N, C-alpha and C positions, 0 to 999 in steps of 0.2 A: 398727279395730285396738284391742286392749285397752290399758289404761294400762301394764300390765307389758311388753307388746311394744313400745309407744312408748318406754318407758324403756330397754329393751335396745337398740333401734335408735339412740336418742340416745347411749348409751354407746359403741356401735360407731362412730358418726361421730366422737365425741370421740377415741377410740383411734386411728382412722385419721388424724385431723388432727394428733394429738400425734406419731404416727410420722413423718408427713411433715415436721413442724417439726423433729423430732429429726435428720432426715437433712440438713436445710438446713445447709450449711457443714461438714458432717462426711462426707467422701467414703466412709469405712468404713461408716457407717450406711446411706448411700445404696446402696452395693454389697451390703450384707447383705440389703437389701429385695428385691434382684433386679430384673429387667426393664430393666436398664441396658445400654448399649453402651459398651465400653471400647476406645478406639483407643490401642494401646500401641506406642510406638516400640521397635524392637529394642534389645537391650543393647549396651554399649560394644564397639566394633570395633578392629581394628588401625588405626593412624593413616592418615589420608587422607580424601578426599571422593570420593563416587561409586565407580565401579569401574574397573579397568584397561580399556583399549580392547578387549582380546581376551576380555572377560568372556563366559562362557556360563552360562546357568542350570542346565544339566545337569552342570556341573563346578565344585564348590565351590573347587577349587584356583585357579580363575581369578578369584575374587571376594574382596572384603574380608570377612573373617570375624570372629567374636567373639574378643576378647582373653581372657586368663585372668581379668582383672578383670571383664570383661563377663559371663563365665560365672558368677562369684561373685555379681554383681548379680542375674542372672536367677534363680539359686537362692534368693537372699534374697527376691526378689519373690514367688516361689512359696510360700516358707515363710510370708511375711506374709499372703498370701491365705488359706492354710489356717488359720493362727492366728486370723484374723478371721472364719473360717467364711463366706467369700464363695462363693455358689453360682455355679459355672461351668457353664453349660448347653452352650455351643458355642464352639469356637475355630477361627477362620479365620486364615490366614497368607499373606503374600506368598510367592512361590516362591523368593525369594532365600535362600540358605543361612543367612545371619545371622538372618533372621526365623524360619525353620524351627527352627533350633537354639534360639533364644530361647523359642519355644513349647514345645519339648520339655523344656527345663530348668524353665520356670515351671510348666507345666501337666501335665508328665509324659506328654505326648502330642505327636505331630507336628502335629496340627491339619490341617484341610483347606485346600488351596491355593485361593486366590481371586485372579484376575487384577485384580480391582478394587483390590487392595492393592499392586500393583506399585510399584516405585520410580519416582518422577517426576523425580528429580534428573537434569538434562540430557536428559530425554525429554519433549518437549512435544507431539509429534505426535498423541497420543491423549488428552491431558490432560482436555479437557472431557467426553468420553464416560466416561473412567475415574472422574473425580470425581463425575459424575452417578450412576454405578453404586455407588460407595462411599457416597454420601449416601443412596441408596435402601436399601442394606443396613442402615445405621444407623437410618434413619427408620421402616423397616417391621418392625423387631424386635418381636415380641410374646411372647417366651418368659418363663417364670416366673423362670428364672435369668438370668445375665448372658451377653451375647455379647461375646467378646474378639476384637478384630481386631489382629493383630500386623503392623505395617507399617513405614514409613520416615518420618523427620521431614518430608521434602518432601511426601509424600503426605498426611499428617495436616494439615500447614499448608494445603495446597490445599483440603482438605475443610472445615476448621474455622476457619482463620485463626490457629491456635495452633501455634507451633513448639516441640514438646516436647523435653526433654532425653532422653538415652538412657535406656531403661527406664521413662520417665515414662508415666503413664496419663492420658488425657484422657477424662473421663466425660461421656456425652451421654444424655439421656432422650428416647426416641422419643415423638412426638406422634401423636394420632389422624389428623392430615392427612398423615402420611407424612414430615413434617420432623422435626427434633430440636432440643432445647434444650441448650445447654452448661450442665452442672451441677457440674462439679468437675475438679480435677487432683490427681494423687497420685504421689509418688515414694516407693516402698516399700522402699528399701534405703539403707544408709549410703553416703555418697560417700567 
């Protein structure tokens, strides 16, 4: 290798290292680099916990849905992501209406439904299998942009040990071995 090529290679390594250090502690910089997985809790809903006993996934009127304030929060998150030029490569969402609506308002798309993102609140019969599927989704991501997973607080807690606020984003970085590292948290709207 010529001295000029060695110098260029050294500069490239320094630039990469500086970029990685710049992202440490700054969730926006981390997201701007791409390649991250973002577990986002749906926006604020009408009061309550869980869903009514007669809840059906095919009928939003039987579920707890976003409140007007939650819709404003979701729109603010979307605006912040666009303002910070965060590359969104793929959006997956729980089939619950509050998650689908959050995805539509934040990303201007419905997102693809993934049962790995189902609500675990009061539903523990399939928890181990579902959490395993969710962790695999997060750990195996290799996109250049970011993968956003819109889910529920109980589900994100089971997968990461973090109980996020509504509309909060938990950022994880996939590892080569298929696992992931916790790398940041972000609330992108005013309370």
